[in-house]
C-alpha positions in Angstrom: -85.8 28.2 44.6 -85.3 28.7 48.2 -82.1 30.0 49.9 -81.4 26.6 51.3 -81.7 25.0 47.8 -79.6 27.7 46.2 -76.8 27.4 48.9 -76.8 23.4 48.2 -76.3 24.1 44.5 -73.3 26.5 45.1 -70.0 24.6 44.9 -67.3 25.6 47.3 -63.8 24.4 47.9 -64.9 22.6 50.9 -67.9 20.8 49.2 -65.9 19.9 46.2 -63.2 18.5 48.4 -65.7 16.5 50.4 -67.3 15.1 47.4 -63.9 14.1 46.0 -63.1 12.3 49.3 -66.5 10.6 49.4 -65.9 9.2 45.9 -62.6 7.7 47.0 -64.3 6.2 50.1 -67.1 4.7 48.0 -65.0 3.5 45.3 -61.1 3.4 45.8 -59.4 5.3 42.9 -56.6 7.7 42.3 -57.4 11.5 43.4 -57.2 12.5 39.5 -59.9 10.1 38.5 -62.2 11.0 41.6 -61.9 14.8 40.8 -63.1 13.9 37.2 -65.9 11.7 38.5 -67.2 14.6 40.7 -66.8 17.1 37.7 -68.8 14.6 35.5 -71.5 14.2 38.3 -71.8 18.0 38.9 -71.4 19.0 35.3 -68.4 21.0 35.9 -65.7 21.5 33.3 -62.5 20.0 34.4 -60.6 23.1 33.1 -62.5 25.1 35.8 -61.8 22.9 38.7 -58.4 24.4 39.7 -60.1 27.1 41.9 -62.1 24.3 43.8 -59.1 22.2 44.7 -57.9 22.5 48.4 -54.2 22.5 48.9 -54.4 18.9 50.5 -56.0 17.5 47.3 -53.7 19.4 45.0 -50.8 18.0 46.8 -52.0 14.4 46.6 -52.7 14.9 42.8 -49.2 16.1 42.4 -47.8 13.1 44.3 -49.7 10.7 42.1 -48.6 12.6 39.0 -44.9 12.2 40.0 -45.3 8.5 40.9 -46.8 8.0 37.3 -44.0 10.0 35.9 -46.3 12.6 34.7 -44.4 15.3 36.4 -40.8 15.4 37.2 -39.7 14.3 40.6 -37.8 17.0 42.7 -34.0 16.5 42.8 -32.8 14.5 45.9 -29.3 14.5 47.3 -27.9 11.0 47.8 -27.2 10.2 51.4 -25.1 7.4 52.5 -26.5 5.6 55.6 
């Protein structure tokens, strides 16, 4: 295996994030599903993917989870307009 082939096989945060975004562009879906799709395609255990998530994707997944009531929403102060 050449160095170029080996380098392409190594998954970095940047490459993983690009793959997730590419999946979303090709087939619009929630970020959670896109991450699982990339995990399945790359044969990565979803439990090991945390270190591959950028802050941006992690934030988008967190927002999706809050909208689906999977995570508690942060407390908000009521402001009268």
